C-alpha positions as CSV (number, residue, x, y, z in Angstrom):
1,M,-1.4,41.7,-65.2
2,P,-1.7,41.3,-61.4
3,T,-5.2,40.9,-60.0
4,V,-7.0,42.9,-57.4
5,L,-10.0,41.5,-55.5
6,H,-12.7,44.0,-54.8
7,F,-15.2,43.1,-52.1
8,K,-18.5,44.5,-51.0
9,T,-21.2,42.3,-49.4
10,K,-23.9,43.9,-51.6
11,Y,-22.4,44.8,-54.9
12,L,-23.6,47.5,-55.6
13,N,-26.3,49.9,-54.5
14,L,-27.7,52.4,-56.9
15,S,-25.8,55.3,-55.3
16,E,-22.4,53.5,-55.4
17,L,-21.5,54.3,-59.0
18,F,-18.3,55.8,-57.7
19,I,-17.0,52.2,-56.9
20,D,-18.1,50.9,-60.3
21,R,-16.1,53.7,-62.0
22,L,-12.9,52.7,-60.1
23,V,-13.3,49.0,-60.8
24,R,-14.0,49.5,-64.5
25,H,-11.1,51.9,-65.2
26,H,-8.2,49.8,-64.0
27,E,-5.2,50.1,-66.2
28,R,-2.5,47.8,-64.8
29,Y,-4.5,45.5,-62.6
30,T,-7.2,43.0,-63.5
31,P,-10.3,43.5,-61.3
32,V,-12.2,40.5,-59.8
33,V,-15.3,41.1,-57.7
34,G,-16.4,39.1,-54.7
35,T,-19.8,39.6,-53.3
36,V,-22.5,37.8,-51.3
37,E,-25.3,39.6,-53.1
38,P,-24.8,40.8,-56.7
39,R,-27.1,43.8,-57.3
40,L,-26.1,46.5,-59.8
41,Y,-23.2,47.4,-62.1
42,T,-22.0,43.8,-62.5
43,E,-22.3,43.5,-66.3
44,G,-19.0,42.6,-68.0
45,L,-17.1,42.0,-64.7
46,A,-15.6,38.8,-63.3
47,V,-18.1,38.5,-60.4
48,H,-17.9,35.7,-57.8
49,A,-20.9,35.1,-55.6
50,P,-21.9,32.0,-53.6
51,A,-24.9,29.9,-54.6
52,G,-27.0,27.3,-52.8
53,V,-25.7,26.1,-49.5
54,D,-22.6,28.3,-49.9
55,R,-24.8,31.4,-50.0
56,L,-26.3,30.4,-46.6
57,T,-22.9,29.9,-45.0
58,A,-21.7,33.2,-46.6
59,A,-24.8,35.0,-45.1
60,A,-24.1,33.5,-41.7
61,A,-20.5,34.6,-41.8
62,V,-21.5,38.2,-42.8
63,H,-24.0,38.2,-39.9
64,L,-21.1,37.4,-37.6
65,N,-18.8,39.9,-39.3
66,R,-16.5,37.2,-40.5
67,T,-15.1,36.3,-43.9
68,P,-17.6,34.5,-46.2
69,P,-15.9,31.1,-46.8
70,F,-16.3,31.2,-50.6
71,L,-13.7,34.1,-50.8
72,Y,-10.9,31.7,-49.8
73,D,-11.6,29.8,-53.1
74,V,-11.6,33.1,-55.0
75,V,-8.2,34.0,-53.6
76,R,-6.8,30.6,-54.3
77,R,-8.0,30.8,-57.9
78,H,-7.0,34.4,-58.7
79,R,-4.1,35.0,-56.3
80,P,-4.8,38.7,-56.0
81,A,-1.9,41.1,-55.2
82,V,-4.2,43.1,-53.0
83,I,-7.6,42.7,-51.4
84,H,-9.6,46.0,-51.7
85,G,-12.4,46.3,-49.2
86,H,-15.1,48.9,-49.8
87,F,-16.5,50.5,-46.6
88,G,-15.2,49.9,-43.2
89,L,-17.9,47.3,-42.2
90,D,-17.2,45.0,-45.2
91,S,-13.5,45.5,-44.8
92,Y,-13.6,44.2,-41.2
93,R,-15.1,41.0,-42.6
94,L,-11.9,40.5,-44.7
95,I,-9.4,40.5,-41.8
96,G,-9.3,36.7,-41.5
97,L,-9.0,36.3,-45.3
98,A,-6.1,38.8,-45.6
99,R,-4.3,37.2,-42.6
100,R,-4.7,33.6,-43.7
101,T,-3.8,34.2,-47.3
102,R,-1.1,36.7,-46.5
103,T,-2.6,39.2,-48.9
104,P,-2.4,42.9,-48.1
105,L,-5.8,44.5,-47.2
106,L,-6.7,47.9,-48.5
107,V,-9.6,49.5,-46.6
108,H,-11.6,52.2,-48.5
109,F,-13.8,54.5,-46.4
110,Y,-16.6,56.6,-47.8
111,G,-18.7,58.4,-45.2
112,Y,-21.1,56.7,-42.8
113,D,-18.5,54.1,-41.9
114,V,-16.3,56.8,-40.5
115,I,-18.8,58.7,-38.4
116,R,-22.0,56.8,-37.7
117,L,-20.8,53.2,-37.6
118,P,-18.2,53.7,-34.9
119,R,-21.0,54.9,-32.6
120,E,-22.7,51.5,-32.8
121,A,-22.1,48.9,-30.2
122,G,-18.8,47.1,-30.6
123,W,-17.5,49.0,-33.6
124,R,-14.8,51.1,-31.8
125,R,-13.2,47.8,-30.7
126,R,-13.6,46.3,-34.2
127,Y,-12.0,49.4,-35.7
128,R,-9.0,49.1,-33.4
129,R,-8.5,45.6,-34.8
130,L,-9.0,46.8,-38.4
131,A,-6.5,49.6,-37.8
132,R,-3.9,46.9,-36.9
133,A,-4.9,44.5,-39.7
134,G,-5.2,46.9,-42.7
135,A,-2.1,47.4,-44.8
136,A,-3.4,50.8,-45.9
137,F,-6.5,53.0,-45.7
138,V,-8.1,55.4,-48.1
139,A,-10.2,58.4,-47.2
140,V,-12.1,60.4,-49.9
141,S,-11.2,63.8,-48.3
142,E,-8.7,65.3,-45.9
143,A,-11.5,65.9,-43.4
144,M,-12.3,62.2,-43.4
145,R,-8.6,61.4,-43.0
146,Q,-8.6,63.5,-39.8
147,D,-11.7,61.7,-38.6
148,L,-9.9,58.3,-39.2
149,I,-6.8,59.5,-37.2
150,A,-9.2,60.5,-34.4
151,L,-10.6,56.9,-34.4
152,G,-7.0,55.5,-34.0
153,F,-6.1,54.6,-37.6
154,P,-2.4,55.2,-38.2
155,A,-1.8,58.5,-39.9
156,D,1.1,57.2,-42.0
157,R,-1.1,54.5,-43.6
158,I,-4.0,56.8,-44.6
159,E,-4.1,58.2,-48.1
160,V,-6.5,60.7,-49.5
161,I,-7.8,59.6,-52.9
162,H,-10.8,61.5,-54.2
163,L,-13.9,59.9,-55.7
164,G,-13.5,59.8,-59.5
165,L,-15.5,60.4,-62.6
166,N,-14.8,60.5,-66.3
167,P,-15.0,64.2,-67.3
168,D,-15.3,63.2,-70.9
169,A,-18.6,61.5,-70.1
170,I,-20.1,64.7,-68.6
171,R,-20.6,67.5,-71.1
172,F,-19.6,70.9,-69.8
173,Q,-22.3,73.4,-70.4
174,P,-21.0,76.9,-69.3
175,R,-23.5,79.1,-67.6
176,T,-23.5,82.7,-68.3
177,A,-26.1,83.5,-65.7
178,A,-28.2,81.8,-63.0
179,G,-32.0,81.4,-63.2
180,P,-34.8,80.3,-60.9
181,R,-34.6,76.5,-61.5
182,L,-33.1,74.9,-58.5
183,M,-32.3,71.2,-57.9
184,A,-31.0,68.9,-55.2
185,I,-30.0,65.3,-55.4
186,G,-29.6,62.5,-52.9
187,R,-31.1,60.0,-50.6
188,L,-33.9,61.5,-48.4
189,V,-32.0,61.2,-45.1
190,E,-31.2,63.8,-42.4
191,K,-27.5,64.4,-43.4
192,K,-28.6,65.6,-46.9
193,G,-30.2,68.7,-45.3
194,F,-33.1,68.9,-47.8
195,I,-35.5,70.3,-45.2
196,Y,-33.3,73.5,-45.2
197,A,-33.4,73.7,-48.9
198,I,-37.2,73.6,-48.7
199,D,-37.2,76.3,-46.1
200,A,-34.9,78.4,-48.4
201,V,-37.4,78.1,-51.2
202,R,-40.1,79.4,-48.9
203,L,-37.9,82.4,-48.0
204,L,-37.1,83.1,-51.7
205,R,-40.8,82.9,-52.6
206,E,-41.7,85.3,-49.8
207,Q,-39.2,87.7,-51.4
208,G,-41.0,87.5,-54.7
209,L,-38.6,85.3,-56.5
210,P,-40.3,82.6,-58.6
211,V,-37.9,79.8,-57.8
212,H,-38.7,76.1,-58.2
213,L,-36.8,73.3,-56.5
214,D,-36.7,69.8,-58.0
215,L,-35.6,67.2,-55.5
216,Y,-34.3,63.9,-56.9
217,G,-34.0,60.9,-54.6
218,D,-36.0,58.7,-52.2
219,G,-35.6,57.6,-48.7
220,P,-37.1,57.4,-45.2
221,L,-37.8,61.2,-44.9
222,R,-40.0,61.4,-48.0
223,T,-43.2,61.6,-46.0
224,A,-41.8,64.2,-43.6
225,L,-40.4,66.3,-46.5
226,A,-43.7,66.1,-48.3
227,A,-45.5,67.3,-45.2
228,R,-43.1,70.2,-44.8
229,I,-43.8,71.2,-48.4
230,E,-47.5,71.1,-47.9
231,A,-47.4,73.0,-44.6
232,A,-45.4,75.7,-46.2
233,G,-47.8,76.0,-49.1
234,L,-45.0,75.0,-51.6
235,H,-46.8,72.3,-53.5
236,D,-46.2,74.3,-56.7
237,A,-42.7,75.3,-55.8
238,V,-41.0,72.0,-54.8
239,T,-41.3,68.7,-56.6
240,L,-40.2,65.4,-55.2
241,H,-39.2,63.2,-58.1
242,G,-38.3,60.0,-56.2
243,S,-35.5,57.6,-57.1
244,C,-33.6,58.3,-60.4
245,T,-30.8,56.6,-62.3
246,N,-27.5,58.4,-62.7
247,D,-28.2,59.0,-66.3
248,Q,-31.5,60.8,-65.3
249,V,-29.6,62.9,-62.8
250,I,-27.0,63.9,-65.2
251,A,-29.6,64.9,-67.8
252,A,-31.4,67.0,-65.1
253,L,-28.2,69.0,-64.4
254,Y,-28.6,70.7,-67.8
255,E,-32.2,71.6,-67.1
256,H,-31.5,73.6,-64.0
257,D,-29.7,76.8,-63.0
258,V,-28.4,76.2,-59.4
259,L,-27.5,73.0,-57.5
260,L,-28.2,73.0,-53.8
261,V,-26.0,70.7,-51.6
262,P,-27.2,71.6,-48.0
263,S,-25.6,68.7,-46.2
264,V,-25.5,68.6,-42.4
265,L,-24.2,66.6,-39.5
266,A,-27.1,64.3,-38.6
267,A,-28.3,63.7,-35.0
268,D,-27.0,60.1,-35.2
269,G,-23.5,61.4,-36.2
270,D,-23.9,60.5,-39.9
271,K,-22.2,62.9,-42.3
272,E,-21.0,63.1,-45.9
273,G,-17.6,62.1,-47.2
274,L,-17.8,64.2,-50.4
275,P,-21.2,64.0,-52.3
276,Q,-20.6,62.5,-55.7
277,T,-23.5,64.5,-57.0
278,L,-21.6,67.7,-56.2
279,V,-18.6,66.5,-58.2
280,E,-20.9,65.6,-61.2
281,G,-22.7,68.9,-60.9
282,L,-19.6,71.0,-61.0
283,A,-18.3,68.9,-63.9
284,S,-21.5,69.8,-65.9
285,G,-21.1,73.5,-65.2
286,I,-24.0,74.1,-62.9
287,P,-23.2,76.7,-60.2
288,A,-23.5,75.2,-56.7
289,V,-24.5,76.4,-53.3
290,A,-23.2,74.0,-50.6
291,T,-22.7,73.9,-46.9
292,A,-19.2,74.0,-45.2
293,H,-19.6,70.4,-44.2
294,A,-17.2,67.4,-44.2
295,G,-15.0,67.4,-47.3
296,I,-17.2,69.8,-49.3
297,P,-15.0,72.9,-48.6
298,E,-12.0,71.1,-50.2
299,L,-13.8,71.3,-53.6
300,V,-16.1,74.2,-53.2
301,L,-14.0,77.3,-52.5
302,D,-16.4,80.2,-51.6
303,R,-16.9,82.6,-54.5
304,E,-14.3,80.6,-56.6
305,T,-15.8,77.2,-57.4
306,G,-19.1,77.7,-55.7
307,L,-20.8,79.5,-52.8
308,L,-20.4,78.1,-49.2
309,V,-22.9,78.6,-46.4
310,P,-23.2,77.4,-42.8
311,E,-25.1,74.2,-42.0
312,R,-28.8,74.3,-41.1
313,D,-29.2,77.9,-42.3
314,P,-32.0,78.3,-44.8
315,A,-31.6,82.1,-44.8
316,A,-27.9,81.7,-45.9
317,L,-29.0,79.3,-48.6
318,A,-31.5,81.7,-49.9
319,R,-29.0,84.6,-49.9
320,A,-26.5,82.5,-51.8
321,V,-29.1,81.7,-54.5
322,R,-30.1,85.3,-54.7
323,T,-26.4,86.2,-55.1
324,Y,-26.2,84.1,-58.2
325,L,-29.4,85.6,-59.6
326,E,-28.1,89.1,-59.0
327,H,-24.6,88.6,-60.2
328,P,-24.6,86.6,-63.4
329,A,-20.8,87.2,-63.9
330,L,-20.1,85.4,-60.7
331,A,-22.3,82.5,-61.8
332,A,-20.4,82.3,-65.1
333,A,-17.0,82.4,-63.4
334,V,-18.0,79.8,-60.8
335,S,-19.3,77.5,-63.6
336,R,-15.9,77.5,-65.4
337,A,-13.8,77.2,-62.2
338,G,-15.9,74.3,-60.9
339,R,-15.3,72.3,-64.1
340,R,-11.6,73.0,-63.9
341,A,-11.5,71.9,-60.2
342,V,-13.2,68.6,-61.1
343,E,-10.8,67.9,-63.9
344,A,-7.8,68.6,-61.7
345,R,-9.0,66.6,-58.6
346,H,-11.4,63.9,-59.7
347,D,-10.5,62.6,-63.2
348,I,-11.0,58.9,-62.9
349,R,-7.8,58.2,-64.8
350,T,-5.8,60.1,-62.2
351,I,-7.7,58.4,-59.4
352,V,-7.0,54.9,-60.8
353,R,-3.3,55.7,-61.2
354,Q,-3.1,56.9,-57.6
355,T,-5.0,53.7,-56.4
356,E,-2.8,51.4,-58.5
357,A,0.4,53.1,-57.2
358,L,-0.9,52.3,-53.7
359,Y,-1.5,48.7,-54.8
360,D,2.1,48.5,-56.1
361,R,3.5,49.7,-52.7
362,L,1.3,47.2,-50.8
363,A,2.2,44.3,-53.0
364,G,5.8,45.2,-52.7
365,T,5.7,45.1,-48.9
366,G,4.0,41.7,-48.8
367,R,1.8,42.9,-45.9
């Protein structure tokens, strides 16, 4: 089988399971991983990382946003049909490798690299170069595709390929009603909008509804969120659980009644692509309340596969939760429709076939 070289400088962070799923489910291509710093999800994969002096030179190259030299040896050894770069920043570091080895470069964007990174010094110029060098580009939603076009990436070389999961690995538990157990999942950063979820809980409690929010994740806003909880007198209504594994998150989905996804456009321009936790949640059958943010409305159709509310609107979040509580038939219908939507759009087998079909086209062009 032909080989594909996947590259990410740090392979992988805890939240990047969506990349691991793609790499491990290849059908017609043999995956090889190149990385400067192996972290998680490397077991059983052919992983190439520098050691000793080579690690120092690789780190220096990364600092200069150039190709780590060890990757040239990896390409000579495996002769990949395609180089698959994950995130715009790391893909930029592969331009020299792709050009000198005459291997097509596929650039996969996920979120911050489309909105926040281009605002940093020098990255508009670097992205113009990447737009010329990349053989093709992948966005995880149509909204992201439009953002890439606005940045100058060629529309005819951008494909929308959704984040994938294995529906067979996530048990569907149909919900016949919604109860007071709320949950939210993600890194504790501004774009996740968790402060508005906390405020929504306060409003619901003031209305006499005994809701409880479990918030799974960690990050730089933990102290600020804890202070907000304390100031609102919600220490018995909101629990911060800290960082969790994906298995722990999946297990928690079955212990709760409503998933909150209150994402917002952050002050620094950061925003979502499409939250993977939302995809996993809908696959499990939990009804979701989500904001009309980035690629979310492409999956969450209001009153069909979930409830949509405006960004930064805790009152709207509270009303949506109450809607589920007061209309159990709606919660049940949304539960079933959400699962069907994930099966149709996000099945990893479909995602891999779409990705490998793109590899075929790139390898055929010789770009």
